[in-house]
N, C-alpha and C positions, 0 to 999 in steps of 0.2 A: 862456978864453972864446972861443967861435966866433961870428963875425958874418958874415952874408950881406950883401955890400956891393952891393946892387942900386941904392942911391941914396946920395949922400954923407951922412955922419952929421950934417953941419951943417944939412941939410934937416930932420932930426928935431928938432934943437935949436930951430928956429924954427917948429915946428908950431903951428897955431892951437889945436888941441884934443887932449888926451890922454884916452883911455878906459882905465881900469884895472879889471880884474877884482878881486875882493876876496880870497876864501879861497884860500890856497895861491899867491897872487900878491903882494899887498902884505905878506903875512906867510907864513912857511913853514908847512907842515902841522904842526899841534900834535896829537899822537896823542890826548891826553885830550879835547881839544875835539871832534874829529871823531867819536870814540867816543861822546861824550855826545849829539851830534846824531843819530847813527845809532841809538842806543838809544832816544832819545825818538821818533824816527820809528816805530820798531818798536812801541814801547809805545802810541803813538797809534793805529796800525793795529789792534793787538790789542784795544784797548778799544773803538774805534769799530765794528769789524767782528765783535767778539765771537769771537775766535779765540785759540789759544795763541800764545805769543811766537815759537816756531820757525816756525810757519806764517806769522805776520805778517812775520817777517824775510825769508822767501823771497818773499813778495808784494812787500815793499818793494824788493828788488833787481830783481825781474821788472819792476815798473813803472818803476823808474829807467832800466833799459836800453831798455825799449820806448818810453817817453814822454819821456825826458830828465830828468824829476824824478819822484820818488815821488808828490809832490803832484798833478801833472798826471794821472797814472794814477788816483789816488783821485777826482779831480774828474770825469774822464770815465767811469770805471767805477762809481763809488759816490756821485756827487753830493755829495762832501764840501765843506763850507764852508771856503775857504782861510784865512780870518783866524784862527779858533781853532787850526787846524793850525800856522800860522806862529808864532803866539804861543807855542804849546806847545813846538815843536821847538827854538826859539831861546832858550828860557829855560834858559840854561846858564851855568856858571862859566867866564868867559874870563880868569881870572887867569893862565893858562898862556901867554897872548899877551903878550910882553914889549914895553915901549916901545922904539922904534927911532930914536934920535937921528940915526943915519947916513942912514936913509931920509928923515927930516924935512929934513935938510940937502941931500940930493940933489935932492929935489923943488923946493927953492928955486932950483935952477939952470935952471928952465924958466918962461918967462913965459906960456906958453899956458894956456888954460882946462883944468882937470882935472876929470874926472867919474868916478864909480864906475858900472860896468855889471855887475850881479850877478844871479845866479839866486836869491839869498837876499833877505831882507826889508830895507827901509831901516833899521828899528830895529836889526837885527843889525849892519848895516854901520856905523851911527853908533856903536854901542858899540865895535866893533873899531877904528874910526878914532880914537876918543878914547883907547882903550887904547894904540894905537901912538904917539899923540902927533902925528898928521899931519892931523887933521880940518881945520885951518885952510887947507890947500891946496886943498880940494875945493869946487867950485861947485855940485855937485848929485849926487844918487844916483838912478840909474835902476834900479829893482829889479823883482822878479818880479811885483809888483802893477801897476806901470806897464806891464809887458809883457802885461797881461791873462792872467797865469799861463802864458804860452807861453815856454818857456825857450830860451836859447841852446843849440844853434846854429840853431834854426828862424829863417827870415828875417824874420818879422814884427816881433820886438822891435828889430832893427837899423833897420828903416825907421821905426818909431815913435820910436826914440831920435833919429835924424837929424832927423825933423820937429819933435820937441819942442824940441830945442836948436839948431835951424837950423844943423846942421853942414854944412860943406863936406868931403865925404869925402876929397878930394885933399889937404887940409891937416890931416887927422886921423890920429892914431896910436892903435892899439889894442894893449894888452898883456894876455895871458891865459896861464894855465898849461895849458889844454886846447887842443891844436893844432887840432882840428876847429872850435872856436868862432871861429877866426880866418878860416875860409873865407868866410863871408858878408861879413865886413868887407872882405876883399881884393876880392871880387866887386863891392863898391860903391865901390872906388877908394881905400880906406884903406891906410895902411902898417901892417903887422902885425909884432908882436914876440911870439915864443913864449918863455915862461919855461920852459925845458926841465926835465923831471923824469923820474923813473924809473917812474912809475905807468903801467900798461897803458892806463888810461882817458885819461891826459894825452897819451900818445904816439899815440893813434889818429888817423890822418890826417896825421901830421907830414910825410909824404913826397909830399904831393899838389900841391906847387908854389905854395901860397898864403902861405907864411911868408917874409917879407922879412928879418927879423933874428932871431937866436937869442941869448938871454941865459941865463947860468947863475945869476947872482946879481943881483937887481934893483937894489939900491943901487949896486953896483959898475958895472953896465952904465949906469945913469943918470949916474953921475959921469963915465964915459968919453965919453958922448954930449955932455954939456954942456961938456966940455973943461976 
């Protein structure tokens, strides 16, 4: 594991607030789960816009890259109601997400408040947290609805999150698997932790100087920080 030692690890252990991304951060990418979500996004677009699935898939990816989420593109370009969309795309089988007693124990090593900061919905996040067996650790979920459907890394949801939970950025740590999502956090004075992965999307922006710590495995890294 590689750690960038810009500040002592003890400062992390005594942070007031921890922000955790959800998918591919608190649990590793589960191929079947992400395939399910992707297929349901495609199918929703195909049905809503009355097009074949190949065209819908291309539009799904185009909007994801242009707007940060496919949903935002659909809202801007087609006036899609977000609630039926979110209910549909997250109606998936999450049995592939395994309970993680090690993560549960590692989170016990920190007294600070813990929050989920996700581009997904709170219902999806709650299901995943229950499945992992770690829901008891979290004091709140700030989801895409709370962000007015503006996704990370746009700056608006970070400011809304800070205001809602009265965060002090200088005592807040944010953990995310997508490097560029950490840039607005660092700009606001938070300590950032990138959960490194091999995806092109996750690596984008990793060399821009806004990452303070790098973790390869979240439970392992949390155990080392808590000592």
